[in-house]
N, C-alpha and C positions, 0 to 999 in steps of 0.2 A: 301636428303638422306645422311647419314653419311658414310664416307669412313672408312673401317677397315684398320688401319695402324699398330696396335700392338695387338698381340694375346698372352694371357696368357694360358699356357698349364700345368695344375697340373698333377703330376704323382707319383704313389707309386710303380711302377715297376711291377704291376700286368698285366695280359693279357688284362683286360678291359682297364686299363690305356694306355697300348701300342696302342690299337685301337684309343684312343683319341689323342695320340701323332702323330700317322701316319696321321690321318685325319687333325689334326691341322696344321702340317707341310705342308701337301699338299695344304691346303687352303691358308696358308701364302705364299707359292710359287706362287700360282695362282693370289693372290692379290698383291704380292710384299710387304707383311707386315712383320714387325719385330716380332720375337718370344721371349718370356721369359718363361723359364721352372720353375716350382715350384716343388721342390722335398720334399716328405714327410719324407725321411730318409737320414741321413748323408751319409751312405754307398752307397746308390743309387746315390746321387749327386756326390760323389767322383768317382764312377765307370763310370758314364755317362759324367763326366767332365763338368757339367753344372753350377758349382758355379760361373764362371766368367760371364756367361750370364743368371744367374738364381738367385733364392733365396730359402731360407729354411723356412719350417713351424716351428713356435715356439710352445709354449705349449697352445695356444688357440685351440678351436675347429677348425678342418680342414677347414670347410666351411667359418668360420670367417677369418681365415688366408688367404684363397684364395681371399676373398673380399678385405681384406686389401692390398694384393699384387697387385690386379688389380688396385686399387686406387693409390697406391704408384708408380707403374710403368706406369701409364696413359694408361692402356690397353683399347682397344675398344671392345674386345670380349674375352670370356673364352671358351675354348674347353676342355671338360672333358669326359673321358671314364667311362662307367658304365656297369656293368654286367647284364645279364638277370637274372630274378628270376624264379625259377621252377614253380611258380603259373600259371597254365593254359598256359604255354609256351609263355606268353606275355612279352614284354619288359617293365619292371618297373624300373625306375631309383633308384639307391641306396638312402638311407636317406640323405647322404651328397649331392648328386647331386640334390635331391628334395629341400633341404634347400637352396642350392646355387642358384637354379633357382628363388627362391622367394626373396632372400636377396641381390643378386649381384647388384653392381652399374652399370653394363653393361650387354648386352645380353649374354646368356649362350647357347652353343651348346653342347648337350649331345649325345655322340657317343656310340654305342654298336656294 
């Protein structure tokens, strides 16, 4: 079994992303893992002060940038927040989260 030592947490500042941040940070604390934040917006990164311990999305598709960041930072897990869709009141991951789950080089935990 692989130990989780480094978690990537992408965020765009939305309420769905906030849930991913909270759960990802709590999981990291429980496991004693390092966290790298990936900000989708420069102003968000500046506000949160995460540029020193984080990275920024460039002009690739967001899911591709998340995969690249996970590889670049040697992350063992990606934790991403995703909103519920109104369809039948069920949780359906966003298109980005769905693509990420299929493409990521490491396991993906989708939080809602």
